[in-house]
C-alpha positions in Angstrom: 0.0 0.0 0.2 1.2 3.6 -0.4 -0.1 4.4 2.6 -2.9 6.7 2.3 -5.9 6.0 4.2 -8.3 6.0 1.6 -11.5 5.9 3.7 -11.3 9.8 4.3 -12.9 11.8 1.4 -11.7 14.3 -0.5 -7.9 13.0 -0.4 -6.7 13.1 -4.6 -9.3 15.5 -5.3 -7.5 18.5 -5.6 -5.0 16.6 -8.2 -7.9 15.7 -10.7 -9.3 19.3 -9.9 -5.7 20.8 -11.0 -5.9 18.6 -13.8 -9.5 19.5 -15.1 -8.3 23.7 -14.2 -5.6 23.2 -16.5 -7.2 21.2 -19.5 -9.9 23.9 -19.3 -6.9 26.8 -19.9 -5.5 24.7 -22.5 -9.1 24.0 -24.4 -9.1 28.4 -24.0 -5.9 29.6 -24.8 -6.2 27.0 -27.8 -9.5 28.7 -28.6 -8.3 32.2 -28.5 -5.3 31.6 -30.7 -7.6 29.7 -33.0 -9.8 33.0 -32.7 -6.9 35.7 -33.1 -6.0 34.5 -36.5 -9.2 33.2 -38.0 -11.5 35.9 -37.0 -11.6 37.8 -39.7 -11.4 34.9 -42.2 -14.9 33.8 -40.2 -16.3 37.2 -40.5 -15.6 37.6 -44.2 -16.6 33.8 -45.1 -20.0 35.3 -43.1 -21.1 38.1 -44.8 -19.8 37.2 -48.4 -22.3 34.2 -47.5 -24.9 36.6 -46.7 -24.8 39.4 -49.8 -25.1 35.9 -52.0 -28.5 34.9 -50.4 -30.0 38.5 -49.3 -31.6 40.8 -52.1 -32.1 44.1 -51.8 -31.6 46.7 -48.9 -30.8 43.3 -46.8 -28.0 42.4 -49.7 -26.5 46.0 -49.2 -26.4 45.8 -45.3 -24.2 42.5 -46.0 -22.1 44.1 -48.3 -21.6 47.3 -46.4 -20.6 45.0 -43.3 -17.9 42.9 -45.6 -16.6 46.6 -46.9 -16.7 47.4 -43.2 -14.0 44.5 -42.6 -11.4 46.1 -44.8 -8.5 45.3 -47.4 -8.7 41.8 -46.5 -11.6 41.5 -47.6 -10.7 42.3 -51.1 -10.6 39.2 -53.0 -14.4 38.4 -51.2 -15.3 41.2 -53.6 -14.0 40.3 -56.6 -15.7 36.3 -56.5 -18.7 38.0 -55.6 -18.4 40.3 -58.6 -18.0 37.4 -60.6 -21.4 35.7 -59.4 -23.7 34.7 -62.0 -26.8 36.4 -60.7 -26.6 39.5 -61.6 -28.3 41.0 -58.0 -25.5 39.5 -55.9 -23.2 42.3 -58.2 -25.5 44.7 -57.9 -25.7 44.5 -53.9 -21.7 44.0 -53.9 -21.7 47.3 -55.9 -24.0 49.1 -53.7 -22.5 48.4 -50.6 -19.3 49.4 -51.3 -21.0 53.1 -50.7 -20.6 56.6 -51.8 -16.7 56.8 -52.4 -15.0 53.6 -50.5 -11.3 53.7 -49.7 -8.8 53.1 -51.9 -8.1 49.5 -51.7 -11.5 48.8 -52.9 -10.8 51.0 -56.0 -9.6 48.2 -58.1 -13.2 46.6 -57.5 -14.7 49.9 -58.6 -12.7 49.8 -61.6 -13.7 46.1 -62.5 -17.3 46.4 -61.5 -17.6 48.9 -63.9 -16.3 46.7 -66.8 -19.9 44.7 -65.8 -21.6 42.8 -68.6 -24.7 44.5 -66.9 -25.3 48.1 -67.4 -27.2 48.7 -64.0 -24.1 47.2 -61.7 -21.8 48.9 -64.3 -23.6 52.1 -64.2 -24.1 52.1 -60.4 -19.8 51.6 -60.6 -19.5 54.5 -63.0 -21.4 56.7 -60.8 -19.1 55.5 -57.9 -16.1 56.2 -59.8 -17.3 60.0 -60.7 -17.5 60.8 -57.0 -13.9 58.7 -55.6 -12.3 60.5 -58.6 -13.8 63.6 -59.1 -13.8 63.2 -62.5 -16.8 62.9 -65.1 -16.8 59.4 -67.5 -20.3 60.2 -68.8 -19.7 61.5 -71.7 -21.9 64.6 -73.1 -24.9 64.2 -70.4 -25.4 60.8 -72.1 -25.9 57.8 -70.1 -23.9 55.0 -72.7 -22.7 52.6 -70.1 -19.8 51.6 -72.2 -18.4 54.4 -73.6 -18.3 55.3 -69.7 -16.6 52.0 -69.0 -14.1 52.5 -71.6 -13.1 55.6 -70.5 -12.8 54.9 -66.7 -10.6 51.8 -67.6 -8.3 54.1 -70.2 -8.1 57.0 -67.2 -7.2 53.7 -65.0 -4.7 52.3 -67.2 -2.9 55.7 -68.0 -2.9 56.3 -63.6 -1.1 53.7 -63.8 -4.1 51.6 -61.5 -4.7 48.1 -61.8 -7.8 45.7 -62.3 -5.9 42.7 -61.2 -5.4 41.3 -57.7 -1.9 43.0 -58.0 -3.3 46.2 -57.0 -4.9 44.9 -54.3 -4.5 46.9 -51.4 -2.5 49.7 -52.6 -2.9 52.2 -50.2 -2.4 55.2 -52.4 -5.2 53.8 -55.2 -4.8 55.0 -58.3 -1.2 56.9 -59.0 
């Protein structure tokens, strides 16, 4: 025998309690590390899903929430702009708001090239406010001409419409 009187309650219990406390602390620390590294990714996934599943003002609100995450949501916006559904692309552009931050400029320019005139037209309107330039020629609402004008100007300024331009804090050069 080990010399301990096992008939008394409570002996050995502190070790078990300490083991449980240690286990709970280890699980809490691992969960904290996981959430710290993955929290933005979880938020981006959630809001991107909400944009895809919603329409109208709910979709716009979801896109605005995604936009508020910041430059790390750039790829999510690009995926949304490549959706086969026009309403997803449209609420994505509306979610950018009136004058987005410079990290979103490539998204606006890319949206202005959209095959749907409502999406492209909204993106051109946003681009005019962002860049303080007129892309609609002579008061005409010719979306293709305005889109071409915007793209031509963007390329002359050294802007990128591809991933390389993502996150450029200065925007177009």
